[in-house]
C-alpha positions as CSV (number, residue, x, y, z in Angstrom):
1,M,24.0,6.7,6.0
2,N,27.6,5.5,5.5
3,S,27.6,4.0,9.1
4,I,24.5,2.0,8.3
5,V,26.1,0.6,5.1
6,N,29.3,-0.3,7.1
7,L,27.2,-1.9,9.8
8,L,25.2,-4.0,7.4
9,A,28.3,-4.9,5.4
10,S,30.2,-6.1,8.5
11,S,30.4,-9.7,9.4
12,Q,28.6,-9.0,12.7
13,I,25.2,-9.2,11.0
14,G,25.9,-12.9,10.2
15,G,25.0,-13.2,6.6
16,F,22.1,-10.9,5.9
17,W,23.6,-10.1,2.4
18,E,24.1,-13.8,1.7
19,F,20.3,-14.3,1.7
20,F,19.5,-10.9,0.0
21,P,18.6,-12.5,-3.4
22,V,16.0,-14.6,-1.6
23,I,14.7,-11.6,0.4
24,R,14.5,-9.6,-2.9
25,V,12.3,-12.3,-4.5
26,I,10.1,-12.5,-1.5
27,M,9.7,-8.7,-1.4
28,C,8.9,-8.6,-5.2
29,V,6.2,-11.3,-4.8
30,F,4.7,-9.4,-1.8
31,I,4.7,-6.2,-3.8
32,A,3.0,-8.0,-6.7
33,I,0.3,-9.4,-4.4
34,C,-0.2,-6.0,-2.8
35,A,-0.5,-4.3,-6.2
36,L,-3.1,-6.9,-7.4
37,F,-5.0,-6.5,-4.1
38,D,-4.9,-2.7,-4.6
39,V,-6.3,-3.0,-8.1
40,A,-9.0,-5.3,-7.0
41,V,-10.1,-3.0,-4.2
42,I,-10.2,0.0,-6.5
43,I,-12.3,-1.9,-9.1
44,L,-14.8,-3.0,-6.4
45,Q,-15.4,0.6,-5.3
46,P,-18.8,2.0,-6.3
47,G,-18.8,5.1,-8.4
48,N,-18.9,8.5,-6.9
49,S,-22.3,9.9,-7.6
50,S,-22.5,12.8,-5.2
51,G,-23.4,15.4,-7.8
52,I,-26.6,13.5,-9.0
53,G,-28.5,14.3,-5.9
54,A,-28.4,18.0,-6.6
55,I,-30.0,17.5,-10.0
56,N,-32.9,15.6,-8.6
57,G,-33.4,18.1,-5.7
58,Q,-32.6,15.5,-3.0
59,S,-31.3,16.8,0.3
60,E,-29.1,15.3,2.9
61,T,-30.5,11.9,4.1
62,F,-29.8,9.5,6.9
63,Y,-27.6,7.5,4.5
64,S,-25.4,10.4,3.8
65,K,-25.1,11.3,7.5
66,N,-23.8,7.8,8.3
67,K,-21.5,7.5,5.4
68,G,-18.5,6.5,7.6
69,K,-20.1,3.1,8.2
70,T,-20.9,2.2,4.7
71,F,-19.3,-0.2,2.3
72,E,-18.0,2.7,0.2
73,S,-16.1,4.2,3.1
74,K,-14.6,0.9,4.1
75,M,-13.4,0.3,0.6
76,K,-11.8,3.8,0.5
77,R,-10.1,3.2,3.8
78,L,-8.8,-0.2,2.6
79,T,-7.5,1.4,-0.6
80,V,-5.6,4.0,1.4
81,I,-4.1,1.4,3.7
82,S,-3.1,-1.0,0.9
83,S,-1.6,1.8,-1.2
84,I,0.5,2.9,1.8
85,I,1.7,-0.6,2.4
86,L,2.6,-1.0,-1.3
87,A,4.5,2.3,-1.3
88,V,6.5,1.5,1.9
89,C,7.4,-2.0,0.5
90,C,8.6,-0.5,-2.7
91,I,10.7,2.1,-0.9
92,V,12.2,-0.5,1.4
93,L,13.1,-2.7,-1.6
94,V,14.8,0.2,-3.4
95,I,16.8,1.2,-0.3
96,L,17.9,-2.4,0.3
97,S,18.9,-2.8,-3.3
98,Y,20.8,0.4,-3.2
99,I,22.7,-0.6,0.0
100,A,23.4,-4.1,-1.5
101,G,24.9,-2.4,-4.5
């Protein structure tokens, strides 16, 4: 870890740390946009009503067999992807801020 800090602090990089405040603002804006997108995707997801079918006596239907192609599964997949992107961006921002000191 110390060699990475020395490499980034050296003059061979060419001024990365000179533009770090701009990079930090861009990262913060990107994180805010990702967070708002994540909240919007979570709000748009339909409710999980898997237990209601057992009350009515319904069995497995064609709809439940092809659940991977539905709107609900696409929204869940989009939620996972956007949450991972948000977490990675936050970790990168913290690491860069720690290195910049």
